[in-house]
C-alpha positions in Angstrom: -42.9 7.8 2.8 -42.8 10.6 5.4 -40.4 10.6 8.4 -42.8 10.0 11.3 -42.0 11.8 14.5 -42.0 9.5 17.6 -45.5 9.3 19.2 -47.2 11.2 16.5 -50.0 10.2 14.1 -49.9 10.9 10.4 -52.9 12.6 8.8 -53.9 14.2 5.5 -56.3 17.1 5.7 -58.0 18.3 2.5 -58.7 22.1 2.5 -60.3 24.3 -0.1 -58.4 26.9 -2.0 -58.5 29.1 -5.1 -56.4 26.5 -6.8 -58.8 23.6 -6.0 -58.7 21.2 -3.1 -55.3 21.0 -1.4 -54.1 18.1 0.8 -51.9 19.1 3.7 -49.8 16.3 5.2 -49.5 16.7 9.0 -48.7 14.8 12.1 -50.3 15.3 15.5 -49.5 14.4 19.0 -50.0 15.4 22.6 -52.7 17.2 24.6 -53.2 20.8 25.8 -53.3 24.1 23.9 -52.8 23.8 20.2 -49.4 24.6 18.8 -48.7 24.6 15.0 -45.1 24.2 13.8 -44.1 25.2 10.2 -40.8 24.2 8.6 -38.5 26.1 6.2 -36.8 25.6 2.8 -35.8 23.1 1.5 -37.1 20.9 4.3 -40.2 19.3 5.7 -42.1 18.9 8.9 -39.4 16.5 10.0 -37.3 19.4 11.2 -39.2 19.4 14.5 -38.4 15.7 15.4 -36.1 16.7 18.2 -38.5 18.9 20.0 -42.1 17.9 19.0 -42.3 14.7 21.3 -41.3 16.9 24.3 -43.6 19.7 23.4 -46.4 17.1 23.1 -46.3 16.7 26.9 -47.7 20.2 27.3 -49.4 21.0 23.9 -51.5 19.5 21.2 -48.8 19.7 18.6 -49.4 19.8 14.9 -46.4 19.6 12.5 -47.4 20.2 8.8 -45.8 20.3 5.4 -46.4 23.5 3.6 -48.1 23.5 0.2 -45.4 22.4 -2.3 -43.3 20.6 0.2 -42.9 17.2 1.6 -46.1 15.1 1.3 -48.5 18.0 0.8 -50.1 18.9 -2.5 -48.0 20.5 -5.2 -50.5 22.3 -7.5 -49.6 23.8 -10.8 -48.7 27.5 -10.3 -50.5 30.4 -11.9 -48.5 32.8 -14.0 -48.6 35.5 -11.2 -47.2 33.0 -8.7 -50.3 33.4 -6.4 -50.6 29.7 -6.1 -47.6 29.8 -3.8 -48.2 33.2 -2.2 -47.8 33.3 1.5 -51.5 34.2 1.7 -52.5 31.0 -0.1 -50.0 28.8 1.9 -51.2 30.5 5.2 -54.9 29.9 4.3 -54.1 26.1 3.9 -52.7 25.9 7.4 -55.5 27.9 9.0 -58.1 25.7 7.3 -56.2 22.6 8.4 -56.1 23.7 12.0 -59.9 24.5 11.9 -60.5 21.0 10.5 -58.5 19.5 13.3 -60.8 21.4 15.8 -58.3 24.1 16.8 -60.1 27.5 16.5 -57.2 29.2 18.3 -53.6 28.2 18.5 -50.0 29.1 19.1 -47.8 29.4 16.0 -44.1 28.8 15.4 -42.4 29.0 12.0 -38.8 28.6 10.8 -37.5 30.2 7.7 -40.2 30.0 4.9 -42.5 28.6 7.6 -42.0 31.8 9.5 -43.0 33.9 6.5 -46.2 31.8 6.1 -46.7 32.2 9.8 -46.3 36.0 9.5 -49.0 36.1 6.8 -51.3 33.6 8.7 -51.1 35.9 11.8 -51.9 39.0 9.8 -54.8 37.4 7.9 -56.3 35.4 10.8 -55.4 37.4 13.9 -58.4 35.9 15.8 -56.9 32.4 15.6 -53.2 33.1 16.4 -52.7 33.7 20.1 -48.9 34.1 20.1 -46.3 33.9 17.3 -42.7 32.9 17.3 -40.4 33.0 14.2 -37.0 31.7 13.7 -34.0 33.3 11.8 -35.9 35.8 9.7 -36.8 39.5 9.5 -39.9 40.3 7.5 -39.7 39.6 3.8 -40.4 43.1 2.7 -37.7 44.5 5.1 -35.1 42.0 3.8 -35.8 42.8 0.1 -35.9 46.5 0.6 -32.7 46.5 2.6 -30.7 44.1 0.4 -26.9 44.8 0.6 -24.0 43.3 -1.3 -23.2 41.1 1.8 -26.8 39.8 2.0 -27.0 39.2 -1.8 -23.7 37.2 -1.7 -24.7 35.2 1.4 -28.4 34.5 0.4 -27.8 34.3 -3.4 -30.3 31.5 -3.6 -33.1 34.1 -3.0 -32.1 35.6 -6.4 -31.3 32.4 -8.1 -34.6 30.6 -7.3 -36.7 33.4 -8.6 -35.3 33.2 -12.1 -37.9 32.2 -14.7 -38.9 28.5 -14.9 -37.3 26.2 -15.7 -33.8 27.7 -15.2 -33.2 27.0 -11.6 -35.2 23.8 -11.7 -33.1 22.5 -14.6 -29.7 23.4 -13.0 -30.7 21.9 -9.6 -32.2 18.8 -11.4 -28.8 18.0 -12.9 -27.4 17.1 -9.5 -29.9 17.5 -6.6 -27.7 16.0 -4.0 -24.7 18.3 -4.8 -27.0 21.3 -4.8 -28.6 20.4 -1.5 -25.3 19.8 0.3 -23.8 23.0 -1.1 -26.9 25.0 -0.1 -27.3 23.7 3.4 -23.7 23.6 4.5 -23.5 27.4 3.7 -25.7 27.7 6.8 -24.5 24.9 9.1 -22.7 21.5 9.0 -24.9 18.9 7.3 -23.9 16.5 10.1 -26.6 18.1 12.2 -29.3 16.4 10.1 -30.6 13.0 11.1 -30.0 10.6 8.2 -33.7 9.9 7.8 -34.5 13.6 7.7 -31.7 14.2 5.2 -33.2 11.5 3.0 -36.6 13.2 3.1 -35.0 16.6 2.3 -33.1 15.1 -0.6 -36.2 13.4 -1.9 -37.9 16.8 -2.2 -35.0 18.4 -4.0 -34.8 15.4 -6.4 -38.5 15.6 -7.2 -39.0 18.0 -10.2 -42.6 18.8 -9.1 -41.6 19.6 -5.6 -38.5 21.6 -6.6 -40.6 23.7 -9.0 -43.1 24.3 -6.2 -40.2 25.5 -3.9 -39.0 27.8 -6.6 -42.5 29.2 -7.0 -42.5 29.9 -3.2 -39.5 32.1 -3.8 -40.9 33.7 -7.0 -44.1 34.6 -5.0 -42.0 36.1 -2.2 -40.4 38.4 -4.7 -43.6 39.5 -6.4 -47.2 39.0 -5.1 -46.1 38.6 -1.5 -44.5 42.1 -1.6 -47.7 43.5 -3.0 -49.6 42.1 0.0 -47.0 43.3 2.4 -46.9 46.8 1.0 -50.7 47.0 1.1 -50.6 46.1 4.8 -48.0 48.7 5.4 -49.9 51.4 3.5 -53.1 50.5 5.5 -51.3 50.4 8.8 -52.2 46.7 9.3 -50.0 45.1 11.9 -49.6 42.0 13.9 -51.7 42.1 17.0 -50.4 39.2 19.1 -47.2 39.0 21.2 -44.3 38.0 19.0 -40.9 36.5 19.8 -38.0 36.1 17.3 -34.9 34.0 17.6 -32.0 34.0 15.2 -28.7 32.3 14.8 -25.7 34.2 16.1 -23.5 32.8 13.3 -26.0 33.5 10.5 -26.5 36.3 7.9 -29.7 37.6 9.6 -27.5 38.5 12.6 -25.0 40.2 10.2 -27.3 42.1 8.0 -30.5 42.9 10.0 -31.9 43.9 13.3 -34.7 41.3 13.8 -36.3 42.7 17.0 -36.4 46.2 15.6 -37.5 44.9 12.1 -40.4 43.0 13.6 -41.5 46.0 15.7 -42.1 47.8 12.5 -44.9 45.4 11.6 -46.2 44.6 15.0 -48.6 46.6 17.3 -48.0 44.5 20.4 -44.9 43.4 22.3 -41.9 42.0 20.4 -38.9 40.4 22.1 -36.1 38.2 20.9 -32.4 37.2 21.1 -29.7 35.3 19.3 -29.1 31.6 19.6 -25.5 30.3 19.5 -25.9 28.5 16.2 -26.4 28.9 12.5 -29.7 28.9 10.5 -31.2 25.6 11.4 -32.2 26.3 15.0 -34.6 23.3 15.5 -31.9 20.8 14.5 -28.8 22.6 15.8 -30.0 23.8 19.2 -33.2 21.8 20.1 -32.9 21.9 23.9 -32.5 25.7 23.9 -35.4 26.2 21.5 -37.5 23.8 23.5 -37.0 26.0 26.6 -37.8 29.1 24.6 -41.0 27.6 23.2 -42.2 26.3 26.5 -41.6 29.7 28.2 -43.2 31.8 25.4 -46.3 29.7 24.9 -46.7 28.7 28.5 
């Protein structure tokens, strides 16, 4: 059973895809311009519970589980990992927003949700009015500029892409140990509300969900890079204003230059700054994020 954000309504939206019908689990609340919030790994839409009710005073807020995560569908992956390409995952979210009656919307994504948001904004620029991403540089930039420090700190990027069922089997031996070890590398696990933590642990403990999450990473290291390089070769860039926030205490701050990195893939204005926290900005610094979101999407 999903963690329900206060004042929000649970919905399941079926969307078409190359992998067959996909059910996207979402929650909606509020009135005003549409704002879609997408979570990261290994979490769910519950990450937004500290800011979504306040955002609902100004926006028609939609929080959704990505394909493979939370209560959304977890289709069997194709051999080329295209089932969990950011293009496929982005198309799910775009179709869901259209089904909810939102032809145009603001978009905010954290971590993997930021990567899906990047692809959504590239593939459906007519729908995304403004884009904000949290604690990431573009996927292609990060892979092509991997250093020893980055590989040591983000070793899960290279562990999760190993052939199935290697990471799935190792994680499945003790999902709670793995989850605590993974998440406390980026922040204290005390920041997570107990009900949210239970939901994240349920995902890590579900073999089908954990396999889907690994496929998300396998796609990022293969077919997603093909799509990103094709965009670069074609000169295809983001056209909407973009803002990036990242944790001052995290590895993105140490290893990358997010504003400059995003300028390389954007044709419009790019702005951003650090936030005094680690990786999990929505749960570590909700009030500061809330002010940023209201200002940028006003």
